[in-house]
VEXDREN-2710 file (C-alpha; in Angstrom, 1 decimal):
% VEXDREN-2710
k/r/px/py/pz
1/MET/-32.9/14.8/56.5
2/ALA/-35.5/13.3/58.7
3/GLY/-36.0/14.9/62.2
4/HIS/-35.6/11.6/64.1
5/GLY/-35.3/12.1/67.8
6/LYS/-36.8/15.6/67.9
7/SER/-39.5/16.2/70.4
8/ARG/-43.0/16.4/69.0
9/HIS/-44.6/17.3/72.3
10/MET/-44.1/19.8/75.1
11/LYS/-45.4/20.2/78.6
12/ARG/-48.8/21.9/78.8
13/LEU/-47.5/24.4/81.3
14/ALA/-44.7/25.3/78.9
15/ALA/-47.1/25.9/76.0
16/PRO/-47.0/29.5/74.6
17/ARG/-49.5/31.8/76.3
18/ALA/-50.7/32.8/72.8
19/ALA/-52.2/29.3/72.5
20/LYS/-54.6/30.0/75.4
21/ILE/-55.1/26.3/76.2
22/PRO/-56.2/25.2/79.7
23/ARG/-53.2/24.8/82.1
24/LYS/-54.7/21.7/83.7
25/GLY/-55.3/18.5/81.8
26/ILE/-53.1/16.0/80.0
27/LYS/-49.5/16.7/80.9
28/TRP/-48.2/16.8/77.3
29/VAL/-49.5/18.7/74.3
30/LYS/-48.6/18.7/70.6
31/LYS/-45.7/20.9/69.8
32/PRO/-46.1/23.0/66.6
33/LEU/-43.6/22.3/63.9
34/ALA/-41.2/25.1/62.8
35/GLY/-42.9/27.3/60.3
36/ALA/-43.7/30.8/59.2
37/HIS/-44.9/32.0/62.6
38/ARG/-42.9/32.4/65.8
39/LYS/-43.2/29.6/68.3
40/SER/-44.6/32.1/70.8
41/GLU/-47.3/33.1/68.4
42/SER/-48.4/29.8/66.9
43/ILE/-50.4/26.7/67.8
44/ALA/-50.5/23.2/66.4
45/ILE/-53.6/22.6/64.3
46/GLY/-54.4/19.5/66.4
47/VAL/-54.4/21.5/69.6
48/LEU/-56.5/24.2/68.0
49/LEU/-59.1/21.7/67.0
50/ARG/-59.2/19.9/70.3
51/ASP/-58.7/22.6/73.0
52/VAL/-59.8/25.8/71.3
53/LEU/-62.5/25.1/68.7
54/HIS/-63.6/21.8/70.4
55/VAL/-64.3/20.1/67.1
56/ALA/-62.3/17.0/68.1
57/GLU/-62.6/15.1/71.4
58/ASP/-59.0/14.1/71.5
59/MET/-55.8/14.1/69.4
60/PRO/-56.6/10.7/67.6
61/SER/-59.9/12.3/66.5
62/ALA/-58.1/15.4/65.3
63/LYS/-55.6/13.2/63.4
64/LYS/-58.4/11.2/61.8
65/LEU/-60.1/14.4/60.6
66/ALA/-56.8/15.7/59.2
67/ASN/-55.9/12.5/57.5
68/ALA/-59.3/12.5/55.7
69/GLY/-58.5/15.9/54.2
70/GLY/-61.1/17.6/56.5
71/ILE/-58.8/20.5/57.6
72/LEU/-57.7/23.3/55.4
73/VAL/-55.1/26.0/56.2
74/ASP/-55.1/28.8/53.7
75/GLY/-57.0/26.6/51.4
76/LYS/-54.6/23.7/51.5
77/ALA/-55.4/20.3/53.2
78/VAL/-53.0/19.6/56.1
79/ARG/-52.4/16.0/57.3
80/ASP/-50.0/16.7/60.2
81/THR/-51.7/17.7/63.5
82/ALA/-48.5/19.5/64.4
83/THR/-48.8/22.0/61.5
84/PRO/-48.5/25.5/63.0
85/VAL/-51.1/28.1/62.5
86/GLY/-50.8/31.8/63.5
87/PHE/-51.9/35.4/62.8
88/MET/-54.1/35.9/59.8
89/ASP/-54.2/32.2/58.8
90/ALA/-57.5/30.9/57.5
91/VAL/-58.6/27.6/58.9
92/SER/-61.5/25.8/57.2
93/ILE/-63.4/22.6/58.2
94/PRO/-65.4/21.8/55.1
95/GLY/-67.4/19.0/56.8
96/SER/-69.0/21.4/59.2
97/GLY/-69.0/24.4/56.8
98/LYS/-67.0/26.4/59.4
99/HIS/-64.3/28.9/58.5
100/TYR/-62.0/30.9/60.9
101/ARG/-59.4/33.6/60.7
102/ILE/-56.8/33.5/63.4
103/LEU/-56.2/36.9/65.0
104/LEU/-53.7/38.0/67.7
105/ALA/-55.2/40.0/70.5
106/GLN/-53.5/40.8/73.8
107/GLY/-50.9/38.2/73.0
108/THR/-53.5/35.5/72.5
109/LEU/-54.4/33.7/69.3
110/LYS/-58.1/34.2/68.7
111/PRO/-60.2/32.3/66.0
112/VAL/-62.9/34.5/64.5
113/GLU/-65.6/32.8/62.4
114/VAL/-65.8/34.1/58.8
115/THR/-67.5/33.2/55.6
116/ALA/-66.1/30.8/53.0
117/GLN/-65.6/33.8/50.7
118/GLU/-63.6/35.6/53.4
119/ALA/-61.5/32.5/54.1
120/GLY/-60.6/32.3/50.4
121/VAL/-58.6/35.6/50.7
122/LYS/-55.5/35.7/52.8
123/LEU/-54.4/39.2/54.0
124/CYS/-50.6/39.4/54.0
125/LYS/-48.6/42.4/55.2
126/ILE/-45.5/43.4/53.2
127/THR/-42.6/43.5/55.7
128/ASP/-39.9/44.1/53.1
129/LYS/-39.0/44.5/49.4
130/LYS/-36.0/43.2/47.6
131/THR/-34.7/43.4/44.0
132/VAL/-33.6/40.0/42.8
133/LYS/-32.4/38.5/39.5
134/LYS/-33.5/40.0/36.2
135/GLY/-34.7/43.1/38.0
136/ARG/-37.8/41.4/39.5
137/ILE/-39.2/42.5/42.8
138/GLN/-39.6/40.1/45.8
139/LEU/-42.3/41.0/48.3
140/CYS/-41.5/39.6/51.7
141/LEU/-44.7/38.9/53.6
142/HIS/-45.5/38.6/57.3
143/ASP/-46.2/34.9/57.3
144/GLY/-42.9/33.9/55.7
145/ARG/-44.2/33.9/52.1
146/SER/-42.4/35.7/49.3
147/TYR/-44.1/36.9/46.1
148/LEU/-42.3/37.8/42.9
149/ILE/-43.5/40.5/40.6
150/GLU/-42.2/42.3/37.6
151/LYS/-40.6/45.7/38.1
152/GLU/-43.4/47.4/36.2
153/GLU/-46.0/45.8/38.5
154/ASP/-44.5/47.3/41.6
155/VAL/-46.9/49.7/43.2
156/PHE/-46.3/48.4/46.7
157/HIS/-44.6/49.7/49.8
158/ALA/-43.5/48.0/53.0
159/GLY/-46.5/48.2/55.4
160/ASP/-49.1/47.7/52.7
161/THR/-51.4/44.6/52.8
162/ILE/-51.9/42.4/49.7
163/LYS/-54.9/40.2/49.2
164/LEU/-53.9/36.7/48.1
165/ARG/-56.4/34.3/46.7
166/VAL/-55.7/30.9/48.4
167/PRO/-54.7/28.3/47.6
168/GLY/-54.0/29.8/44.1
169/GLN/-51.6/32.5/45.4
170/LYS/-52.8/35.2/43.0
171/ILE/-52.9/38.8/44.1
172/ASP/-56.5/40.1/44.3
173/GLY/-55.9/43.7/45.2
174/PHE/-54.0/45.5/47.9
175/LEU/-54.6/47.9/50.8
176/ARG/-52.3/50.9/51.1
177/LEU/-50.9/52.0/54.5
178/GLU/-52.0/55.6/54.3
179/LYS/-54.2/58.2/56.0
180/GLY/-57.8/56.9/56.1
181/ALA/-56.8/53.2/56.1
182/THR/-58.5/50.9/58.5
183/CYS/-55.9/49.2/60.7
184/TYR/-55.9/46.3/63.0
185/ILE/-53.4/46.5/65.9
186/SER/-51.6/43.1/66.4
187/HIS/-49.3/43.9/69.3
188/GLY/-48.9/46.2/72.2
189/LYS/-51.4/47.3/74.8
190/HIS/-54.0/48.2/72.2
191/SER/-53.7/44.7/70.5
192/GLY/-57.0/43.5/69.2
193/GLU/-58.4/47.0/68.5
194/THR/-59.1/48.6/65.1
195/GLY/-58.9/52.2/64.1
196/VAL/-58.7/54.6/61.2
197/LEU/-55.2/55.9/60.5
198/GLN/-55.0/59.6/61.0
199/GLU/-51.3/60.5/60.9
200/MET/-47.9/59.0/60.4
201/LEU/-45.5/60.0/63.2
202/GLU/-41.9/60.0/62.1
203/ARG/-39.5/59.8/65.0
204/GLU/-35.9/61.0/65.1
205/GLY/-32.9/58.9/65.8
206/SER/-33.3/55.3/66.8
207/ARG/-36.9/55.7/68.0
208/ALA/-39.4/53.5/66.1
209/ASN/-41.9/55.4/63.9
210/GLU/-45.5/55.6/65.2
211/VAL/-49.0/56.1/63.9
212/ALA/-52.0/57.9/65.3
213/LEU/-55.4/56.1/64.9
214/ASP/-59.0/57.1/65.6
215/ALA/-60.8/54.1/67.2
216/ALA/-64.4/55.2/67.4
217/GLY/-63.5/58.6/68.8
218/LYS/-60.6/57.4/70.9
219/LYS/-57.1/58.4/69.9
220/ILE/-54.5/55.7/69.9
221/ILE/-50.8/56.1/69.3
222/THR/-48.9/52.9/68.6
223/LEU/-45.9/51.7/66.7
224/LYS/-46.1/51.6/63.0
225/ASN/-44.9/48.0/62.9
226/TYR/-47.9/47.0/65.1
227/VAL/-50.6/48.0/62.6
228/PHE/-51.9/45.8/59.9
229/VAL/-54.1/47.4/57.2
230/VAL/-57.4/45.6/56.8
231/GLU/-60.7/46.2/55.0
232/LYS/-63.6/48.2/56.4
233/GLY/-65.9/46.0/58.4
234/PHE/-63.0/43.6/59.3
235/LYS/-64.4/41.1/61.8
236/THR/-62.6/41.0/65.2
237/LYS/-65.2/38.9/67.1
END
């Protein structure tokens, strides 16, 4: 069913803080479509191009660029400037040779320039596992994707990160959530920092489990759910 009558815009002052767009300017901004990321942690690709990356002067310019197939998200061309992008999405602009990975730091979406090779691999955190029909295993990923594997292929645990080749969606390795793993902190007061996992801290009762990280000699304790396993040398700026 078509979404006739639904608002495609929102007031600039009401835009999520994560978008980090100027509070002064045109009253209305493009509202991101419903998608894999929370509304509070996503931004419409058109707004990203115009207000954050400054590769489009206005929304018609952003729309023209998208309609020409000049914008890729996770390796796929997007035509709608309201397409949402969020944490760990890869945004590529083939015409300029620029590629960005979207990070989340201190509640703000932050594009970090990466190479074409890096943009071709999507890091996805396993948030849950389920057994489905015929005994196959469904991996539930942080960006709303699900990935089916055979039972004998299952070497994964919740919290691990898989490396997906995009847009082909083939697993190209994985990173285990274990001692010695390099982790990026996505939420909390240490959001945006990376560290090496030193210890899993299991808490009793209803308290959420935590982890201890070594961030260049500084000890950080944060919630286990806040860490995202990444590769050594992961770019954060």
